[in-house]
TORKELUM-55720 format. One record per residue: z, x, y of N, C-alpha, C in turn. Coordinates in steps of 0.1 Angstrom, whole numbers, plus 5000, padded with zeros to 4 digits. Layout:
N
ZXYZXYZXY
...
***
This chain:
886
163967613226164167533214163267573203
161967603206160967633196161267763189
161767863197162167993191163267973182
164267893185165367873176164867803164
164067703165163567633153162767723144
161967813150161167903141162068003134
163168043141163968143135164868093125
165567973128166467923118165967813109
164667763112164067663104164967533103
165567493114166367373114165467263119
165667143113164967023118165366993132
164566923139164766893153166066813155
166266713146167466633147168766713145
168666803135169766893132170066983143
168967043149169167133160169867073172
169566953175170166883186171666863184
172066853172173466833169174166963166
173467073165174067193161174867253173
176067303170176867363181176367493186
175367553179174967683183173567673191
172967563191171567553196171567583211
172467523219172367543233172567683238
173267763230173567903234172367993231
171767973220170768073215169368033218
169067913223167667873226166967973234
167568023245166868113254166968253250
167768283240167968423237167468473223
167468383213166968423200165468443202
164968553197163468583199163068683189
161768713190161168813181161868953182
162568973193163169103195164269123185
165069013181166069023171165469053157
164368983155163669013142163269153141
162769213152162369353151163569443149
164669413156165869503154166369483140
166369363134166869343120165969423110
164669443114163769503105163969653103
164769713113164969863112165869903101
165369993093166270053083167070163089
167970223082168770333087167870453091
166870473082165870583085165070553098
164770423100164070393112164870413124
166170383123167070393135167170533139
167170633130167270773133165970843134
164870763134163570823136163170813151
163370923158163170933172161670903176
160770913166159370893169158870753165
159770663162159370533157158370463166
158670473179157770403189156970493198
157070623195156470723204154970693207
154170653196152770633198152470503204
153470413205153170273210153670263225
154470353229154970353243153970423252
153370343261152370403271153070403285
152570493293153170503306152870373314
153870323321153670203328152970233341
151770173344150970213355151670163369
150970203380151470153393150870023397
149570003392148969873395148469813382
148169683383147869603371146669513374
145869493364144669403365144969253362
146069233355146369093351147869073349
148368953349149768933347150168973332
149268943323149468973309149669123307
148769203314148869353313150269393319
150569333330151869373337153069343328
153169223323154369193315154369273301
153169283295153169353282153369503283
153169563295153369703297154869743295
155769653296157269683295157769653280
156969593272157569543259157869663250
156969753248157269863238158269963244
158269993257159370073263160670003261
160769873262162069793260162469803245
161569793236161869813222162369953219
161670053225162170193223163570213229
163770153241165070173247166170103239
165969993233166869923224167170013212
166070063207166170153195166970273198
166770333210167570453214169070423216
169370303221170770263223171370253209
170770183200171270173187171470303180
170470393181170570523175171770603180
171870603193172970673200174370623195
174470493195175770433191176070453176
175070463168175270493153175870633151
175470723160175970863159177470873162
177970763169179370773173180170653167
179870623155180470503148182070523148
182470643147183970663146184670613158
183970603169184570553182184270403184
183470343176183070203178184170103174
184269993182185269893178184969823165
186069793157185869743144186869623142
186569543131187569443128187369403113
188369333108188269283094187769143094
186969103085186468973084187368893074
188168803080189168723072188568623063
187568553068186868453059185468433064
184568383055183168363058182768233051
182068143058181468033052180068003058
179167953050177867923055177867813065
177167833076177167733087176367613082
176967493083176267373079175067343088
173967303082172767273089171667373088
171967493083170967593082170367593068
169067593068168367583055168167713048
167567713036167367833028166567933036
166968053035166268163042166968203055
167868123060168568153072170068183069
170468293074171868343070172768333082
173168203085174068183096175368143091
176468213095177768193090178868173101
179868113097181068103105182068213099
182568293108183368403104184668413112
185768433105186968463112187168613113
187368663125187468813127188868843132
189468933125190868973128190869113135
191669123145191769253152193069323148
193669283137194869353132194669423119
195469523116195369603104196169543093
196369613082197069563071198569543074
199069613085200469593089200569483099
199469413102199469293111199569333125
199469463128199569513142198069533147
197869513160196569523166195969663163
194769673159194069803156193769873170
193870003169193670083182192270053187
191270053178189870033182189369893179
190269793181189969653177188669603184
187969523176186669463181186969323186
186469293198186569163204185169113205
184669013197183268973196182868903209
181568933212180968873224179568823220
179068713225177668663222176668773224
175668783215174568883215175069023211
176269033206176669163200175969183186
175369303184174869333171175969413163
176269363151177269423143176669463129
177369533122176969563108178269553099
178069543086179169523077179369643067
180569653063180969763054182169713046
182369783034183569743026184769833030
184569923040185670003045185469993060
186570033068186370043082185470163085
184170133089183170243090183470343100
183270463096183470583105182170653107
181170643098179870703099178870623091
177670663092176570583086176670573071
177270673065177370673050178170553045
179070503054179870383049179070253048
177770263053176870143051176170143038
176070263032175170283021175670213008
176970193007177470132994177069992992
176969913003176669773002175269743009
174569853013173369843021173669803036
172769853044172869823058172469683062
173369603067173069463070173469433084
172469443093172769403107172969253109
173669213119173869073123174069063138
173868943143174168923157175068803159
175968823169176968713172176168613181
176168483176175568373184176468313193
177768293188178768223196180168263192
181068263202182468283199183168153204
183868083194184367953198185367963209
186368053208187368073218187868213218
187368293228187668433228189068463231
189968363234191368383237192168353224
191568293214192368253202192068343191
193068393185192968493174193468433161
192768463149191568543148190368473154
189368553158188268493165187368423155
186868303159185968233151184568253158
183668313150182368353155181268293146
180168243153178968203146178068323145
177668363133176868493132175568473124
174568523129173268533122173068663116
172968673103172868793095171368813091
171068943089169668973084169468943069
170668953062170668933048171868853044
171868803032173068723027174368803028
175368733033176768793032177468723020
177168603017177768533006176768522994
177168562982176368552971176468412965
175268342964175268202960174368182948
174668072940173768032930172567952936
171467952929170267882935170567742937
171467672929171667532931172367502945
172967612951173567592964172567532974
171267582973170267542982169767392980
169867352967169467222963170467122967
171767152966172867062970173667142980
173267132992173867223002175267203004
175867083003177167063007178167062995
177667082983178467092971178967232969
180267242968180867372966180567422952
179967542951179767612939180367752940
180167822929180767952929180168042940
181068092949180568182960181468302961
180968412965181768522968181068612978
181868692985181368782995180668902988
179768962995179069082989180069192986
181269192993182369282989183569222996
184669272991185969222996186969332994
187569383005187469333019186169363025
185869293036184669313044184969343058
184369443064184669483078183369473086
183569463099182469453108182669563119
181569623123181569733134180569693144
180969713157180169683168179069793169
177769753172176769853174176169853188
175869733193175369723207175369583211
175269563224175169423229173669403235
173069303231171669283234171369173245
172469133251172269023261171169043271
171269153278170369183289168969203283
168869283272167469303266166869183261
167669083256167068963251166568883263
167368883274166968813286165668873292
165569003292164369063297163169033288
163369033275162369003266161868863268
162768773270162368633273161568623286
161968693296161168693309159768753307
159668853299158368913296157468833288
158068723282157268643273156768513280
157068503293156668383300155968413313
155468313319154768323332155068193340
156268183345156668053351156568063366
156268173372156268183387155068273391
153868223389152668303390152468363403
152768293415152468343428153168473430
154468483427155268603430154768713421
154568683408154168783398152868843402
151868763405150568803409150568893422
151468863431151568933443152069073443
152669113431153269243431152369333421
151169283417150369363408149569473414
149069453426148069543432148569613445
147769713448148169793460147869723473
146769643473146369573485146869433486
147969403479148569273480149069243494
149069113498149569073511150969013509
151569023498152868953496153969013504
153769133510154869193518154669163533
153569103536153269073550153968953555
154268943568154868833574153868713575
154368593575153468473576153068453591
151768453593151268443607151568303613
151768203604151868063609153268033615
154268113609155668073613156568183618
156168303616157168413619157368433633
156368423642156568453656157668373663
157768243659158768163666159968123658
159868143645160968093636162268173638
162168313639163368393641164168353653
163468333664164168293676164768153675
164068063669164467933667165667923658
165667993647166767983637167968063642
167868153650168968233655169868153664
169368043670170167963679171367913671
172567933677173767873671174367963660
173768073656174268153646175268263651
175368283664176268373670176168513664
174968563662174768693656175368813665
175468783678175968883687177468933683
178168843677179568863674179768973663
178669003656178769093645178469243649
178069263661177769393666176769473658
175669403655174669463647173869553656
173369663650172369743657170969683657
170069743664168769683665168069663652
168169763643167469753630168169653621
169469643622170169543613169869403618
169869383631169569253636168169203633
167269293634165869263631165669233616
166469303607166369273593166969133590
167969093597168568963594167668853599
167068863611166268763617164968753609
164368863605163168863597163368803584
164568823578164868763565165068613566
165768573577165968433579164568363580
163768413588162368363590161668353577
161668453569161068463556161568353547
162868333547163468233538162968093541
162568063553162167923557160667903556
159968013553158468003553158067923540
157267823542156767743531155267763528
154667853536153167873535152767973524
153668063521153268173512154468233505
154268283493155268363487155368503492
156468563492156568703498157668783491
157568913491158569013486158769103497
159969103504160269193515161169303511
161069423517161869543514162669583526
163969593523164869653534165469783528
165169893535165570023531166870063537
167970073529169270103534169870233529
169570353536170170473532171670473533
172370583528173770583527174470563541
175470473542176270453554175570373565
174470313562173670253573174070103574
175170063568175569923569174769823562
174269863550173469773542174269653537
175469673533176269563528176669463539
176969523551177269443563176069353566
174869413566173669343570173469223560
173669253547173569143537174569033540
175769073543176868973545176468883557
175968943568175668863580174468773576
173468823569172368743565172768623557
173668643547174068533538174968433546
175868483555176668393562175768303571
174668363576173768283584173068173576
172568213564171968123555172868013551
174168043550175167943546175267843557
175267883570175367793581174167703582
172967763578171767693578171567603566
172567613556172467533544171167563536
170867693535169667733528170067803514
169767733504170167773490169567913487
170468003483170068143481170868203469
170068273461170668353450170768493454
171968553453172168703455172568773443
171768873439172068943427172069093429
172569163419172569313419172669353404
172269483402172269523388173569533381
174669553388175969573382176969473388
178069453380179169363384179769423397
179969553397180569613409179869593422
178569603421177669573433177769433437
177769343427177869193431179169163437
180269213432181569193437181669243452
181069363454181169423467180469333478
179269283475178569203485179169063486
179769013475180468883476181668903484
182369013483183669033490183369043505
182269113509181869123523181568993529
180768903521180468773526181768693528
182668703519183968623520184768673532
184768793535185468843547184868783560
183568763560182968693572183268543572
183068483561183168333560184668293563
185668363558186968323560187468323574
186768393583187068393597186568273604
185668203598184968083604185267953598
186167953587186367823580187067723590
186567603589186967493598188367443594
188667433582189967373578190367443565
191367523566191867593554190767663546
190467613534189467673526188267583524
188167483533186967393532185667463535
184667453527183467523528183167623517
184267663511184167763500183467703488
183467573487182767503476181267533476
180667573487179267603488178967743484
179967823480179767963475180267973461
179468033452179768033438179468173433
180468233426180268363419180468343405
179568383396179768363382179468493374
180068503363179968623355181168643346
181368763342182568803333183768833342
184768753341185968773350186568913348
186668953335187269083332186469203338
185169193336184369313341184269303356
184369193362184269183377185669203383
186669213375188069233379188469123389
188169003386188468893395189968873398
190768903388192268883390192768983400
192069093403192569193413192069153427
191269053428190669013441190968873445
191968843453192368703456191268623462
190468693471189468613479188368563469
188068643459186968603450187468493440
188768483437189268373428188868243434
188768233447188468103453187068053451
186168143447184768113445184268143431
185168193423184668233409184468103401
183368103394182967983387183967933376
184468023368185367983357186667923363
187167983373188367933380188167793387
186967783393186667663400186467543390
185867573379185667463369186967423363
187867513361189167473356189967393366
189867433379190567363390190067223392
188767213392188167083394188366993382
188367043370188566963358189966903359
190966993363192266943365192366823375
191466833385191366723396190766593390
189766613382188966493378189166453363
190066513356190366473342190766323342
190266243333190466093333191866053334
192766113326194166063324195166153331
194766243340195666323346195266373360
193966343364193466393376193866313389
193166333400193566283412193666133412
192666063406192765913406194065863399
194365933388195565893381196765923389
196766043396197866083405198065983416
196965933422197065843434197665713429
197265663417197765543412199265553409
199565673403200965693399201865703411
201365763422202165773434202365633441
201265553441201365423447202365333439
202365343426203265273417204665323420
204865453422206165513424206765453437
205965453448206465403461206665253461
205865183453206065033453207064983444
207165023432207964963422208965053415
209265163421210165253414211565193413
211965123423213365063422213364963411
212364883410212264783399212364853385
211564963384211665043371213065103369
213665133380215065193379215965083373
215864963379216664853374216364823360
215064823356214864793342215464903333
215465023338216065133330217565113328
218165043338219565003337219764873329
218664813325218764683318219364583326
219064583339219564473349218364383352
218564263351217464163355217364153370
216264163375216064153390215864013394
216163983407215963853413216363863427
216763753433217163753447218363833449
219263843439220463923440220564023428
221264123431221464233421222764213414
222764223401223964203393224964323396
225864313406226664423409227664463398
227964363389228964393379228464503369
227164533368226764633359226364763365
226764783378226464903385227065023378
228165003371228765113364227765183354
226765113350225765173341224965283347
224965293360224265403367224765543362
225965543357226565673352225665723341
225065623333224365663321222965723325
222365683336221065723340221065813352
222065803361222165883373221865793385
222065843396221865763408220365743410
220065633418218665613421217965723428
218765793437218265913444217666013435
218366053424217866153414216666093406
216765963403215765903395214465903403
214465883416213365883425212766023427
213666113431213266253434212566323422
213066293410212566363398211066313396
210866183397209466133395208566173406
209066173418208266203430207866353429
208766443425208366583424207266603414
207366543403206366553392204966523397
204866403404203566363409203066443421
204066473430203766543443203066683440
203666753431203066893429201666883424
201366803414199966793409199066733419
199466633427198666573437198266673448
199266753452199066853462197966953457
198067003445197167093439195767033438
195666913435194366843433193666833447
194366783457193766773470193266903476
194167003474193767143479192567193472
192467163458191367213450190067143454
190167013456188966933460188466983474
189267003483188867053496188367193496
188867283486188467423485187167433477
187067353466186067383456184867293455
184967173461183867083461182867123472
181567113469180467143479180667053491
180267103502180367023515179466893514
178466903506177566783505178266663499
179366683492180166583486181466553492
181966643501183166623508182966653522
182966553531182666573545183966623552
183666673564184866723573185866603575
185266483577186166373579187066343567
186466353555187266333543188266443541
187966563545188966673544190066653553
189766613565190866583575191766473570
191166373564191966263559192866313547
192266393539193066443527194266533532
193966623542194966713547196066633555
195666523562196566433568197566373558
196966333547197766283536198666383530
198266513529199166613525200266633535
200066623548201066633558202166523556
201666403553202566293551203366313538
202666373528203366393515204466493517
204166593526205266693529206366633536
206066543546207166473554207966393545
207266313536208066223526208966303517
208466423513209266503504210466553511
210266593524211466643532212466533534
211966413537212966303539213666263526
212966263515213666233502214766333499
214566463504215566563501216666563511
216566483521217466473532218766413527
219866483527221166443522221766333530
221366313543221966213552221566073548
220566053540220165913536220965883524
221665773525222565733514221765673503
222365673491221765613479221465463482
222365393489222165253491220965233501
220765323511219665313520218365333512
218365423503217165453495216765323487
217765253481217565133474216965023483
217565013495217064913504215564943508
215265063511213965103515212865073504
213265113492212265103481212264973474
212964873478212964743472212164643480
211564693491210864603500209464663504
208564583508207264633513207164643528
208264613535208364613549209064743554
208764773567209564883573210864823578
211964883573213264833576213664853591
214164753597214464763611215864813613
216064943614217365003617217564993632
218864983636219164973650218865093658
218865213651218565333658217265393651
216165383658214865413652214665553648
215465643653215265783650216065833638
216765743631217465783620216565823608
217065903600216265953588215865843579
216665743578216365623570215165553575
215165533589214065463595212765543593
212865673595211665753594211065753579
212065753570211565743556210865613553
211465503558210865373556209565363562
209365413574208065413581207065503574
207465623570206565713564206065663550
206965593543206565543530205465443532
205565353541204565243543203265313548
203265403557202065473562201465553551
202265613543201765703532201065613521
201565493519200965403509199565363514
199465343527198165303533197165423532
197665543534196765663532196365683518
197265653508196865673494195765573490
195965443495194965343492193565383498
193565443509192365493516191665603507
192465693502191965803494191365743481
191965633476191465573463190065523465
189665493477188265443480187265553480
187665683481186765793481185965803468
184765833469183865843457183565983453
183766013440183466153435182666133423
181866233419181066223407181966213394
181466153384182166143371181866263363
182866333358182566453349183166423335
182366413325182866393311183566513306
183266633310183966753305183766873315
184366983311184367093320182967153321
182167143311180767193311179967123322
180166993323179366923333179766963347
181067003349181467053362180767183365
180667273355179967393357178467373362
177767283355176467243359176367193374
177367103377177467053390177667153401
178467253398178767363408177567453410
176867483399175667563400174567493407
174367363405173267293411173567263426
174767263430175167223444175667333453
175867453448176267563456175167603465
175467643477174467693487174167843484
175267923482175068063479175668093465
174768153457175168183443175168333441
176168393435176168543433176368563418
175568653412175668693398174868823396
175068883385174169003382172768953379
171869043380170469013377170268953363
170969013354170868963340171368823338
172568793345173168663343172368553350
171368593359170568493365169668413356
169568463343168868393333169468253330
170768233334171468113332171068003343
170268043352169967953364168567893363
167967903351166567863350166267713354
167367633353167167493355167667443369
168067543378168567513391167467473401
167567363407166467313416166667373430
165567383438165567423452166067563454
165967643444166367793445165067873449
164767883462163567943466163668083471
164968123474165168253480166068333471
165668463468166468553460166668683468
167868723470168268853476168768943465
168169063464168569163454169169283461
170469303459171069423465170969533454
170969663459170869783450169569763442
168469713448167269683441166569813435
166869923441166270053436166970093423
168070033419168770063407168469963396
167569873399167269763389165869793383
165869813370164569823363163669713366
162369753368161469643372161369533361
161469573349161369463338162569373339
163769423344164869333345164769243357
164069293367163769203379162869083375
162169093364161368983360162168863357
163468883352164368763350164468683363
164568753374164668683387163368623392
162368703391161068663396160468543388
160968523375160468413367161268283369
162368293377163168173380162268063386
162367943381161467833386161767803400
160667803408160767763422160967873432
161267993428161468103437160168143444
160268143457159068173465159268303474
160468333477160768443486161768533479
161468663480162368763474162568873484
163868913486164169023495164869133487
164269253487164769363479165469463489
166669493486167469583495167969703487
167669823491168069933483167570063490
167670173481167270303486166770383474
165470403473164870473462165270613461
165870673472166170813472167570833466
168270723462169570743455169270713440
170270713431170070713417169370583412
168470603403167770483397168570423386
167970333379168570273367168770373356
169770363348169970453336169070413325
168470523319167570503307168070593296
168270533284168770613273167670693266
166470643265165370703257164570793266
164370923262163471013269162070963269
161670893258160270843257160070733267
161070643268160970533278161070593293
161870693295162070743308160770803313
160070883304158770943308157670833310
157870713304156970603306157270523319
158170573327158570503340159270373337
159970363326160670243323161870213332
162470323338163570313347163170283361
161870283364161370263378161670123382
162070103394162369973400161069913406
161069783408160069723416160069773430
161269793436161369853449160669983450
160870073441160270203442158770193440
158270113431156870103428156070043440
156669943446156069883458155969983470
157070063471156970173481155870273479
155670303466154670403462153270343465
153170213466151870143470151770113485
152670183493152670173507153070033512
153869963504154369823508155169843520
155069753529155869763542157369753539
158169833546159669833544160269843558
161469783559162269783571163469873569
163469983578164470083576165770053585
166870063579168170063586168470203590
168370243603168270383607169470443614
170670373613171870423619172970433609
173570553607174570563597175970573604
176970503598178270483603179370553595
178970623585179970673575180370823577
179370903578179571053576179771123590
180671223590180671313602179271383603
178771403615177471463616177271593608
178371673606178271793599177971773584
178271653579177971613565176671553564
176271463574174971393573173771473576
173871583583172771653588171871703577
172371763566171571813556170771703548
171471603542170771503535169771423544
170071413557169071353566167871433568
167971563569166771653570165971653557
166671673545166071693533165471573526
166171463528165771333520165171233529
165571223542165071113550164271163562
163871283562162971343573163471313587
164771323589165471303602165171173608
165071073600164870933605166170863607
167270913603168570843604169370903616
169870813624170670853635172170843632
172970923638174370913637174970813647
175770723643176370623652177370683661
177670623671178670673681179970693675
180370613666181770623660181970753653
180970803646181070933638180971053647
180571033659180471153669181671163678
182571063677183771073685184671183680
185571233690186471343687187371303675
187871183675188871143664188271133650
186971153649186271153636186271303631
186571393639186671533635188071573631
188371533618189771543613189971673606
191171723606191571853599192771813591
192571803578193671763569194371883563
193672003563194372133559194072243569
194972333570194772443579193672543574
192972603583191972703580190572643581
189672733586188272693588187572653576
188072693564187472663551187472513549
188472443555188672303553188272213565
187072243570186472173581185772043576
184871993584184171873580183171893568
182572013568181672053557181872193553
182072223540182272353536181572373522
180972493520180672533506181572653503
182372633492183372733488182872803476
182572933477181973003466183073043456
182972993444183873023433183073103422
183073233423182173313414182873353402
184173323401184873373389184673283377
184173163379184173063368182973093359
183073023348181973023338181772883332
180472843331180172713325180372723310
180772623304180872613289180672473284
180272463272179972323267181272273260
181472143260182472083252181872033239
182671963231182171923218180971823219
180871763230179771663231178571723239
178571853241177471923247177271893262
178371863268178371853283179171973288
178772013301179272133306180572113314
181372213314182572213323182872353328
183672373338183972493344185472493348
186272553339187772533341188272613353
187572713358188072773370187872683382
186772613383186572513393187572403392
187972363380188972263378190272313384
190672433382191872493387191872493402
190672533408190572543422190672403429
190072303423190172163429191572113427
192172143416193572093414194472153425
194272273429195072343439194772273453
193572243456193272183468193872043469
193871963458194471833458195971843460
196571953454197971973456198271993471
197472073477197572103491197471983500
196571893497196371773504197571683502
198071673490199271593488200471633496
200671773495201871823503201671803518
200471823523200171803537200371653541
199871563532200071423536201471373536
202371433528203771403528204371463541
204071593544204671663555204271593568
202971543569202471493582202471343582
202971283571203071133570201771063573
200671093566199471023567198970993553
198070893552197370863539195970893540
195470943529194070983529193470963515
192270903515191670883502190771003498
190871043486190171163481189371133469
188071173469187171153458186871293452
186871303439186471423432185271393424
184171463426182871433420182371553412
181871523401181071623393179971563386
178771623384177671563377177871563362
178871633357178971653342180271573337
180071503327181171423321182271513316
181971623310182971713305183871763317
183271793328184071833340184971723345
184471603345185171483350186471473341
186271483327187371463318188371583320
187871703322188771813324189571803337
188971743348189671723360190671613359
190371503352191271393349192471443341
192171533331193271583323194171673331
193571753340194371853348195271773359
194571683365195271613376196271503372
195871443360196771333355196871223365
198071163366198271053376199371093386
199371223389200371273399200071223413
198871193416198471153430197771023430
198270923437197770793437196470783445
196170873454195170853464193870913459
193770983448192571043444191770963433
190470983433189570913423188671023417
188571033404187771133398186671063390
185371083394184271023388183071113387
182071073379180771133379180071093392
178971163394178071133406177570983404
177170953392176670823389177770713392
178970753388180070653390180470633405
180070733413180470723428179370653436
178170623430177170553438177670423444
177470413457177970293464179370303470
180070413466181470423470181570523482
182770533488182970633499184470663499
184770783504186170823505186270913518
187570923522187771013534187371153531
187771203520187471343516186771343502
185771423501185171443488185171593484
185671623472185671753467184571743455
183671833456182671833445182671963437
182671953424182572063415181072063409
180372173413178972183408178872233394
179872303389180072353375179172473371
177872463375176972563370177272703375
177372803365177772933368177173023358
175973083361175273173352174373273359
173873363352173073473358171673443360
171173323355169773293355169373193365
170373133372170073033382169672903376
170072873364169772753357170772643362
170272533367171272423372170972293365
169972283356169672163349169472043358
170071923353169871803361170571803374
171371903377171971913390170971923401
169771963397168671983407168071843411
168371743404167871603407168171563421
167071533429167271503443168171373445
167871273437168571153439170071163436
170371243425171771263422172471353433
171771453438172271533449172571453461
171571363465171771283477172971193476
173271133464174471053462175671133464
175671253458176871333459177271383473
176171403481176471463494176771353505
176671223501176771123511177871023509
178971073501180070983498181271003508
181271113515182471143523182371093537
183471053543183571013557183771133566
184971203563185371303573185171453568
185371473555185271603549184571613536
183671703534182971733522183071873518
183871903508184072043503183372063490
182372143489181672173477182072303471
182472303458182872423451181772463441
181372583441180272623432180072773432
179272823423178872963423177672983432
177873043443176873053453175573123448
175773233441174673313436173773233426
174473163417173773073407172872973414
173472903424172772793431171672853440
171872963446170873023455169673063446
169873113434168773153425168173043418
168572923420168072813412166672753416
166172793428164972743433164972593433
166072533437166272393438166772343451
167072223452167672173465168972233468
169672283457170972353459170772493466
169672553463169372683470169272663485
168672553489168472513503169872483509
170672413501171972373507172872493509
172972583500173772703501173272783513
171972803515171472883526171772803539
171672673539171972593551173372613555
174272613545175772633548175972763554
175272873549175473003555174973003569
173772943572173272943585174172873595
174872773590175772693599177172753600
177472853593178772913593179772833585
179272763575180072673566180272723552
179872853550179972913537181173003536
182072973526183273053525183473103511
184173213510184473273497185873223493
186073193481187373143476188573243480
188173373481189173473484189773463498
189073383507189573363520190873273521
191173203511192473133509193273203498
194273273502194973363493195573283481
196173163484196773093473195673033464
194572993470193472943462192873053453
192773173459192273283452193073323440
194373313442195373353431195173253419
195073123423194873023413193673043405
192573073412191273093405191273223396
191873333401191973453393192873423381
193973353382194873323371194073243361
193373143365192573063356191473143349
190873233356189873313350190473413340
191573463343192273553334192673483321
193273363323193673283311192473253303
191373223309190073193302189673313294
189673423300189173553293190073583281
191373563283192373593273192173513260
191573393262191373303250190073333243
189273433248187973463242188173583232
187273583223187173703213186673823221
186773943215186274063221184774053224
183974003215182573993217182273903228
182973793229182773693240183173753253
184173843253184573903266183473993271
182874073262181874163266180674083272
180373973267179273883272179673843286
180873793288181373753301181373863311
181873983307181874103316180474143320
179574133310178174163313177574063323
177973943322177473833331177973863345
179273903347179773933360179174053366
178774153357178174273362176774233368
176074143361174774103366174874033380
175973953381176173883393176473973405
177174083402177574173413176474273417
175474283409174374383412173474333423
***
C-alpha cells in the first residue's frame, strides 16, 4: 500500500476504494520509476549499468549484502530485455487506442488512464500482430503502428505500464494504464476542478500502443529483494559453514520410520535412493526445531518427477500443507500431472479429495484445456464451479429448495396454471383446458429436468472441489446417495408405463400410495419421491461457508488447499497464506537465485526442498553483463559449490546403456547406474536396417557447410536434408511394420530448428523439432541431433557448453543418432572431440556414404547449395573442403 501511495499520491481513503489498488500494491515499485526514466539513448546504451553490476559472490556477510547483490544485475537484465525487444519492434504486438480518459482519484502528477484498446484494423478485421494486454506489460505510444524506434520520435518516447485489464475476454479491452508522461493534454484548471469536463485532447490522434516487455516476474523479484520477512531461511543460505542443510538431530532418527507407517510406499517400486529421498523429505517437513534447505540431485532419467509425485502424495495423506513450484509452466504442469496420476488411483469416492489440491496460473500458457486431469484442480475452473454451487439465487441451496417445492406442490402449481381452484375435489369439467398447457406429465418432467441438471452439477462440484476439511466422507456419501436417488427418480419419471393420472395421484399427496402390487413403477415412484424429499431436507441442513463473490472463493481455495502448485513467480500471490511451512522446488537448478527469493520470503516457510541438476541447462539470461556477474546462477548450484549436502538419485530408467555411458562418464563421474529395464533385450530396438541405426551412432556429414541466417544464427542445409531423409525412412518403416514411435529432432541453433521445421512441415505427426533448450525435461523414443558446425578451424561456439551437451545427449530412450562434421568436432578441443573419439572407439562412428540413399540426398543438397553460390563463394567452399581432406 505504501509503495502505491508514494507512486500515485492517492489519499488513503481514495486508495481503499480504488479498483486498481489491490492489484498493484505488491508490484508497483521503484523499478518502474527506473524503467520510465530511460530515454531511447539509455535503452540502446549497452554500458548503462556496466560499472554498477558487480559479480555476485558465493558467500555473504549479511542479509542486506545478499539481497542487494542482485538488484543492479536485475536492472541490467530488465534493460537488456527492453533493448532487445526494441530492436525487433516490427514483430511486436500492437493495437489502436480507441479512447482515453483520466482515471478518477489520481491527483496531479500521476498519469493513470482508462484506455480502450482495439485489436482490429481500419477494416475492422483482427490485426495479424494484435496486442492482447496483460497486467505489468510495458507499452509505448505512437501516432502510427510502430515498426521501428523512429516512430516514437515524432511524439516523444512515452513508456507506460498496464496496471489492470478489466475483462481480457471482452473486446475492445479496457485497461488501466500508468503512463510516464501525460497522454491527454489538459488545461491547468483540470487539476483544480478534477471532475469538471474541460477541453481535452490526445497528444495525437490516432494513437497506437506497442508491446515492449512484461515485468511481472522482475517486479516480484524486486519486491522480494526489498524485504526480509523470513530471516532464518535467508540467513541460513549466506555462508559456507551453514548448518541449514543438516538433518535435525532431535527428530530425524525416528520420524521417517514413524511417518512412513500407513503410506504404503512399497507399492510405488521406488529404488533405495528414491525411497530415502522421500522419507528424508517427509521427516524434514515435520521438523519444528530448525529451518532447513535440502537438496535432491536428479540427473536425467533417474525418476525425479516420480519421486516428487510420491513425496507429494504422501504429504497429502498426512495432510501437510505444501507449496510446489518450478521456474516454468511446463515443469509445474508435469509434476502436477504426475501427482494426479497417483492420487486418482487412491480416491475414495469419485473425485472426492481433489479439493485439497490446487493448481493456479495462466490457463493458456499451462494448456489446461488440453489436460482433463488438471481441469479438476485448476484454480480458475474450480472458482467458477464453486461459485455456480454457492451463488445466492441459483446455487445448491436454491436448487434444493426448488426441488423440494417441485416434489411437494407441483401438482397444485399445475392446477393454478389451469386456473382450477383446488379443494377436496377437482373440477373435472375444466380438464379440457389441459390442452392449452399440456399434460401434467410434461409439466412435471420439464421442471424436474431444469432443476435436476443443475443440482447434479452442484453436488458433483462440491464433492470434487471443496477441501476435505469442509466436506467429510460421510457428507460425500450422503450427497452421492442423493444423486443415486435423483437418477432413480429421473428414470421413473421417464417411465412411460406410469399413467398421467397415476402421476397426479402421487404428486397430490404427502403419503406413499398403497398400490396393490408393490413392485409397480407407480409404487416405486411414490416411494422414491418421499425418500428423496427426506434426503433433500437432510442436505439442506449441511453447512457451507458464505461466499459474497468469486474472489472470496479463490481466497478460500488458496487458504484451505493442502497441496498448491504454481510457478515460482506466481508464488508472490501467496504471501498471506497461513501454515505454509514447506516449499518444494522442482527444476531448482533452472531457477535464478534472486527469483527463489520470492519463495524464501513467503511468510512462515521453514523448510525448503530443492530438486534439480546443476549439470543441465541453467536459467536463461539476456544480458552478457548480468551473465558474467553470475545472475543466472541458481541457489541450488551455489549451495553445491559450498559443499552443501545433496542426496543423489543414482539409477536411470530412460536411456539404453549405449546412450547413457558417455554422459555418465563425462558429467556424472560414473555415479549413475542403469536400471534393469534398460538392460533388457527388448530395450535394444532396431527401427531401421543397418548398423548405422543402432542404439547410438555418430554419422559424419562432411559435405555440409554452416551459414548464418538473417538473425545471425547458424544453419546447415545439408544436415537438414540428411535428417529429413532419415525421418522419411522412419515414417515408411513405421507404416510397413505397423508400429508407432516418437521422434525428437534437436539442434542447438534456432536457424537450424526453423530450417528443419520448414523442410519437414507437418507431414509426420510423431516428430517434434526443438532447440536443445526447448527439449530440457522431455524425452523421445528416437533423437536425431544436428550439430550444424562445419568449418576448417574446429570452431563450435556455444555447442561446447557442457550443460547444453548433457541435455542433448540424454533425451533419447532407445536410439540417439547424431549428425555432424566429424573433423570439425574432433578439432574443437571440446566435449565434442571426446564424444567423436568415443564413438570411434566403440564402433559407433559411421560415414554418411555407408547409406547409399542418404549419401545421394546429402550430395544432391550439397550440389544445390553450391549452385546457388557465386563463383567467388564457390572457390572459398572448395578451398574449405580441400583443407578438410588434407
